[in-house]
C-alpha positions in Angstrom: -38.1 78.6 -51.3 -38.6 77.0 -54.7 -37.4 80.0 -56.8 -34.2 78.2 -57.9 -33.1 74.6 -58.5 -32.7 71.8 -56.0 -29.1 72.6 -55.2 -29.9 76.1 -54.3 -32.8 74.9 -52.1 -30.5 72.5 -50.3 -27.8 75.2 -49.9 -30.2 77.7 -48.3 -31.9 75.2 -46.0 -29.3 75.9 -43.4 -30.9 79.3 -42.7 -34.4 78.1 -42.0 -33.9 77.1 -38.4 -32.6 80.6 -37.7 -36.1 81.9 -38.4 -37.6 79.7 -35.8 -34.9 80.8 -33.4 -36.1 84.3 -33.8 -39.6 83.2 -32.9 -41.1 82.7 -36.4 -43.6 80.0 -37.1 -42.1 78.5 -40.3 -43.9 77.0 -43.3 -41.8 75.9 -46.2 -43.0 76.0 -49.8 -41.4 73.1 -51.6 -41.3 71.7 -55.1 -42.8 68.2 -55.1 -39.5 66.3 -55.3 -38.1 68.1 -52.3 -41.1 67.6 -49.9 -39.7 64.4 -48.4 -36.3 66.0 -47.9 -37.8 69.0 -46.1 -40.1 66.7 -44.0 -37.2 64.6 -42.9 -34.9 67.5 -42.2 -37.5 69.8 -40.6 -40.3 67.7 -39.0 -41.1 70.6 -36.7 -42.1 72.9 -39.6 -45.1 72.9 -41.9 -44.1 71.8 -45.4 -46.4 73.1 -48.2 -46.1 71.4 -51.6 -46.0 73.9 -54.5 -49.4 74.0 -56.2 -51.3 73.4 -53.0 -54.0 76.0 -52.2 -53.1 78.0 -49.1 -54.7 80.8 -47.3 -52.2 83.6 -47.8 -53.9 85.6 -45.0 -52.5 83.0 -42.5 -48.9 84.2 -43.2 -47.4 87.4 -42.1 -44.3 87.2 -44.3 -43.0 85.4 -47.4 -39.3 85.2 -47.8 -37.4 83.5 -50.7 -34.7 81.1 -49.6 -32.0 83.2 -51.4 -33.1 86.3 -49.4 -32.6 84.6 -46.0 -28.9 85.4 -45.5 -29.6 89.1 -46.2 -32.7 89.2 -44.1 -30.9 87.5 -41.2 -27.9 89.8 -41.5 -25.5 87.0 -42.3 -22.0 87.8 -43.6 -18.9 85.8 -44.3 -18.0 85.4 -40.7 -21.5 84.3 -39.6 -22.5 81.8 -42.3 -24.0 78.8 -40.4 -22.3 75.4 -41.3 -25.5 73.5 -40.6 
């Protein structure tokens, strides 16, 4: 999710729980200054600090935060408030 600035990361955080509601096991890639925010907000998800070596074969999909509304089929009438 770190493709934009911190404001964008915060703005698109609201869509992350919807992935889990669909049955996904969620891991969040985070810029170092946002790691604590993600850990406190989403203790149920794995938080991976940007620059950490990860086994890419352990993930089925990678989705950028700004893609989540589109991928989840969100429109103006279904934008989650939280």
